[in-house]
N, C-alpha and C positions, 0 to 999 in steps of 0.2 A: 278869632274867638275860640274855635275848636282847639287850637294849639294851647291856649291858656287854660281853658276850662274842661277840655275833653276828658282828661284822666280823672278829674275830680267830680264834676257836676253833670256833664253832658255827653251823650253818645249820638252819633249820626245814624239814623234809622234808614233814611232814603233821601237821595238827592246828591248833587254834585256841587260842593262848595266853590269850586273854581269858576262856575258859571254865574255866580252871584256877585254883584257889585258891592260897593260899600253899604253896610247896614245903616239905614237912615234913622233908626230909633227903635225903642222898645214899647210895645203896647200889650195890654191885657185884654183877652177876649171876654166880652160881656154880651150874652145873647139878648139882653133886655135893652141894649143901648144901640144907637145908630153907629155904624162902622165908619170911623174917621181915622185913617192911618197915615203916618208919614211914608214917604217913598222907601221901598225896600225895608219895610218894618219887620222886626222879629216879634212874633205874637206869642204870648204866654197863654196856653190853653188850659187855664185853671179849671178843673172840674170836668174837662172833656174826657169821655171814656168810651162811649159806644162807637162802634166802627162806622155806622151809617152817619152819625152826627159829625164825626171827625172828617169823613169824606166830604160832606156838604160844606163844612167850614173851609177845608182845603180849596175847594172850587171857588168859594167866595173870595178867599184871600188871594187866589190866583188872579181874579179879575181886578183886584186892587193893587197888584204889583208887590205883594208881600214877599219877603226873602225866605222866611221859615216859620214853622209852627212848632212850639215846644209842648210836649205832653208829659205827664207823669209816667215814668217807667214802672213796670214793663208795658211796652206798647204792643197791642195785639197786631200781628202781621198777617196780612192776607191779600188776596188778589184785588179786592175792592179798594183797600187802602192804597196799595201800590199803584193801581190805575189812576186813582184820584190825585196822588202825588205827582205822577208823571204828566197827567193832563194839565194840572195847575202850574207846574214848574216851581212849586213851593217845597223847600227842604223840610223834612220831618225829623225832629230831634226828640230824644228822651231825657228827662230830668231824673237823675239818680235817686233811687229810693232813700228816704231819710233826709234828703236835702230840702230846704224850705224854698218856697217861691221868693221869699224876701231876700234870702242869700243870693239867689240867682239874679234877681232884679238889681241888687246892690252891686254885684260884680259886673254885670253888663253895663250898668251906668258908669262904673269906673273905666271899663275898657273902651267904651264908646265916647267917653268924656261928655256925656249928656249934661245939659244944664249949666255948662261953663259960661255961656253968654248971659250977661245980666246978673250973675251972682257976685255979690260984694265980698263975701267972706269965704273961707276955706270950706271944702265939703265936710260934712259930718255924717256919722253913722251912730244912731242912738243918742244924738245930742252931743257927741264928742268928736273932736277932730279925727278925720279918717286916718286910721293907721296908728293913732297915738295910744299904744298899749299901756303906757304908764298912767294916762288919764283913766283908762278903763279899769286898771288895777285899783286905783284909789277909789273909784266909784263902787267897785265890788266890795272893797274893804269897808266902805261906809254902810253898805247894805247888810253885810254879815257881822259888822262890829268886830273884825279880826284882820290881822295883817295877811296880805295875799301876795303870792307870786304867780306869774304866768310862765309856763315852761313849754318847750317843744318836745317832740317825741324822744329826743336824746337827753332829756332832763337838763337842757341848757336854759338858764333864766333869761327870758325875753323882756320881762318887765316886772316891777314889784311896787307895792304900795308903801305908804308911810307907816309909822308905828311898828317897824320891825323890831324895835327894842323890847316890845312886849312879848316877842317869841323867845325861843330858846337858843342856845349856843349853836346848834346845828343849822338853824335858819340863818344866823349871822354869817356862818362860814359859807353857806350856799350863796348868799348875796354878794359877799366879798369876792368869791371866785367865779360868780355868774354861772355856776354849774353845780348841780347836786354832787357832793363828793362820792367817790366810788363806793366807799364802805356803806353809805346810806342807801344808794341805789341798789347795791347788791343785796342788802338786807331786805329791802322792799320787794325785790324780785323773788328772793327765796321764800318770802311769806305769801307770795301770790297776789300782792297788792296791785301790781301793774296789770296782771291778767284780769283781775276783777274790775279794775278801772276801765280797761279798754273794751270789756265785754258788756258793760252796763251803760245805760244812758242816765243813771241816777248817781248822786254823790256817794262816795265810799268813805266810811269812817275808819281811820287808822289809829290804833292804840300805840303809844310809845313802847319801845322794846324793853324798857326797864333797865336792869343793871347791865344788859348786853351793850348798850350805847347810852351812857348816862347823859351826854349832852343833847340827846334827842328825848326831851322830857315832856313836851306838850303834844297832845294829840293833833292829828291833821284831818281835814275833810278835803277830798279831792274829787274833781269831776272832769271827765274827758271833754275835749273841745273837738267837735266833728263838723265836717262838711260832707254830707251824704254818708257813705260808708267809710270815708277816709278820716283817720284820727290825725288831727293837726297838732295836738298838744294837750295840755291839761292846766287846770287852775287848782292851786293848793292854798288852803287857809289854815292858819294855826289857831285852834280853838281850845277852849277849856272843857267843853262838853259837846255832845251831839247837837246838831242844829235842830231848831224847831221846824215844823212842817212848812211854815211860811218862808223861813230863810233857806230851807232846802230847795224850795221851788225857785226862790230868787237866784240861787246859785245855778240852777239848770237854765234859767232864762239868761243869766249873764254869760254862760258858756256859748249860747247861740250868738250873742252879740260879739263876743271875743272872736268867734269863727269868722264873722264878717270882716273884722279888722285884720285878722291874720291873712285872710284871702286877698284883701285889698293890698296889703304889704307885699304878698307874694306876686300878685299880678304886676304891681309896679316894678318889682325887681326883675321879673321876666321881660317886661317891656324895655327896661334899661339895658338888660343883658343882650337882648336881640339888637338893640340900636348900636351898642358897642361892637357886636359881631359884624353887623352890616358895614359900619364905618371902617373897621379894621380890614375886612375883606376888600372893600373898595380901595383903601390906601395901598394894600399890598399888590393889587392887580395893576397898579400904574394907570396911565391914561390921564384924561383931562380931569377926572374927579378925584384923583389921589391927593392933590394939594388941599382941596376943600375938605376932604375927609380928615386929613392930618390937622387942619385948622380946628375942626370941631372936636378933635381928640386932644387938642392942646399941645401938639407936637410939631407945629410948623417951624421950619428952619432949625430943626434940632436933629443932630446926628443920632441915630438909633441902631441898636443891635437887635436882630430878630432871633427869637427863641421859638422852636416848634416842638411841642410835647405831644406824645401819643402813647397808647398802650400797645405793645407788640403782640404778635400772635401768641396765644396761650399765656398772656401776661397776667391774667387774673389768678390769684392764689387758689389752688384747687381745694383748699380747706373751706372756702366760702360755699354758701348754699348754691345748689345747681341753678337756681333761678335768679342769680345775680344779674342785675340790669346793667349791661355794659355802657349804655348811654348815660345812666346815672353816674357811674364811676368816672366817665369822661368829664361830665359837667362838674363833679366834685373836684377832680384834679384841676380843671380850668379855674374854678373859683379859688382853690388853694394857691395856684400859681399867681393869680391876680393879687391876692392878699400878700403873698411873699414879695412880689415885685414892688407893690405899693410901699412896703416897709423899707425897701432899698431906695426908691425914688418916688416922690408923690405924684409925678406925672406919668408913671408907667401905665400901660394899657395891656390887658390880656383878655381874650375871649375865645370861645369855641367856634371854629369855622369848619363845618363838616365833622370829621372825626379827629381833627387835630386842634389843639389849643395853641394859639400863637400869642406871643408876648412881644411888645416893643419896649425896649429898655433905653431911655435917653443916656447918652454918654458924653463925656468931655472930649474935645477934639484932640487933646494932647495925651490921652491915656491909652493903655493897651486894652482896648475895649473887648476884644474877643476873649482874652484871658479872664477879664473880669466877669463877662457873661458866663464863661465856663465855670468859674468859681461859684457864682450865684446859682446856676442851674444845679450844680452838684450839691450845694447846701440844701436846696429845695428837695431833691430826691432823697437825701439822707433823712430829712425830716418826715417825708412821706412814708419811709420804711419799705418793707418788702411785701406788704399785703397786696398791693397792685404794682407790678413791675413796669413802671413807666420809664420812657427814654426821651432824651431831648437832643435835637439837632440845633447847632448854633450857626447862624449866618454871619457874613461879614458886615461891617458897619456901613449903613446907608447914609450918605451925607445930604441927600436931597431926595424928593419923591421919585425922581427918575431911576434912582439906584435901588429903591425899595423892592421892586419886583424881582430883580436879580438876587438880592439878599435873601428874600423869601425862598426863591428857587434853590439856592445853595443850602439853606437850612432844611428844605424838604428832601434834597438828595442825601444829606447826611442822616436825616431821620429815617429814610427808607432803609439804609444799610443797618441801622440799629434795630429797626422793627423786624427785619428778616433774620436777625441773629447772625449777620455777617460781620459784626463789628468786634469780634474777638473778646466778648465779655464787657465791652464798654457800655456805659449808661448815658454818657454825654460825649458828643463829638462834634468837631467842625468838619467841613468838607475836606480840608487839607489832611485831617487825620485818617479819613477813610476814602480818599479819592479813588484809589485803585479798585476797592470793593464796589464803589458807586459805578465806575466804568464797566465793571463786569456785569452788574445788574442791568445796566442800560444796553450792553451788547446782547444779553439774553433776551431783552425785550425786542431788539432789532431782529435777531434770528427767529424768534417766535413769530413775529409779524410776517416775516418772509417765508416761514415754513421750512427753514434750512435744517439739515441733519448732519451727523458726522460724515466726513469724507476721507478718502485716502487711507493711510495706515490705521487710524483709529476706527474707521468704519469696518475694515477687514477684521480687526481684533474683536469688535462687538459681534460680528457675524460668526466668527469662530467660537466665541464663548457661548453663544446661543445654541450652536449645533452640537458642541462637545461638552457642554457644562464645565468649561475651563474657567481659569481666573486670570487671563492674560491682561485684560483692561485694569483689573484691580492691582495686578503686579506692576504695570507701567505707572499707574497713578502713585503707588507707594514709593517706587524708585525715584520718580520725579520730585515728589514732596520731600524725600530724604536727601535730595541733592546728590543722588548717585551713591549714597552710603548703603551698601548691601546689608550690613549687619542691622542697622536701624530699620531699614525698609522691611526686612524679613521678620523682625520682631513685631512690626505693626500689623502684619497679615498672618502672624502665628505659624510660620513655617521655618524649617531649618535653612540656614544660609545657602547650603548647597542646592536644596530644592528651589530656592528663590533664584539662584544663578541659572539653573536649568530653565526655569520659566522665562527668565530674561532673554536667554538665547533663543528660546522657542518663539517668543513674541516678536523678536527682531526678524526671524525667518518668515513667520506667518504674515506679519504686517508689512514687511518690506521696509522697515524703518532703520535708519542709520543712527544709533544712539550716540555716536561720537560727533554727530553734526549738530551744532547749537541751534541752527534754524529749524531742523527737524524736531529737536526737543521742545523748542518754543511753540511750534505749530501744534504738537501733540498736547502740550500743557494747556494751550489756549482752548483747543477743542474740548478737552476734558473738563475745563472750567465752565465753558459757555454752552457747548452743544450736547455733551454726553449726558445721559441719565445719571442720577445719583448712584454712587457705588453700592453694590449689593453687599449686605452684611452677612457673609458666609464664612464658615470655617472649612479648611481643607479636610 
């Protein structure tokens, strides 16, 4: 419940959600009625404010086995309230300012699936099927006697009413594209319409711009759709004149109803998203539950390629605001990958598991599946652009559930190379493309776990550099990387070739290393790759 509603409607004031079992129902506290609660009830404390009264209610609810008590925020915190909550074992939650108890009750009803038993028809909110925004749009249009659109925060059209032919050409273009065209949204932004809309809880009247955009010829009335302090979207009506007081209030009431439907849609999407993630994670872990999970995903007995997508370190564009939510970016990319894969094959599945978005792509048994997956992944990243620098690892084809865990592991190994920047600029890779880099990273993990450090010649060179501020390790690294070409190696460390040759002779003496011995060169190169610190960026 807190995962679904915490960011929007609820905050946890006191209590441990992990100690509470399944919530058995929702009840409203009524001081004038006998208390009859379902087991583990969540109680809505409408009108409760005084600390002593809240403490008494907590103790009573504790004796009846209630799960939690919801109060209107801000909740006064103090030792008396804390003691009562701890004594009763009842979690204390706060309902965000501005959110209505009706919104909360409706969302909880949806999340807990209350009332399903014995109901003959579909659930409704405000007399309309739950989540049917088109029915809501038509109802609002009837109240206002004007064509209506319901839009999200990004000006995407979620639903629209009939009678759109009565509006102007700009509305028709918006409906056809299911998105307010950029030139209109930019004009509204420049005129401060969105600022006024999202700051006010009353409708905003928008005059047409005149000759600036002739196709925008009919005025608009818009109102923000809110859940607490969060703006979910807006309702736009094309009108000939400002609304009367009655219709103005009707639009405000409609915004609250639309908020309930939008929240219900979002909760349903969140539940479905988490279910896909759980099934996908179970399938890729292998074991006895893998086949059943694939059956529920519709991928039983179907060869699949595994795609693993993630954002590497420093992968978010620095031009973005400092408070960019990385988790939101990951979910956005996961949703985008799911849509992209669905266009390729209707039975594709993608979901965010931890900080990695995995996709299962069904393939034919006689095709080059890895190359096809590489091409599809590259096309997706090209469409995403460079705002967020995502990378994708490709696993081999899994022909049955037993192979899926290994395929996921190979995709993860390739992805790790790309995330650490060791893939030489690649954005998409199979393990075979970056196998050596993956082995180096795994060797680093091994020596780090054992606490190993440089030994032999490389250790002596490190010690000499520390004592004399020399550059012998840097010289050896450059010479090995240049395959013994002194001219190239000297240019990489910005010294004269004669100076480089002198350093080369000196490091052979200090380290006791025979540079003509291939085994000695390999041992030094391996230690420099796996054990040694990163090279110092110094100039001679």
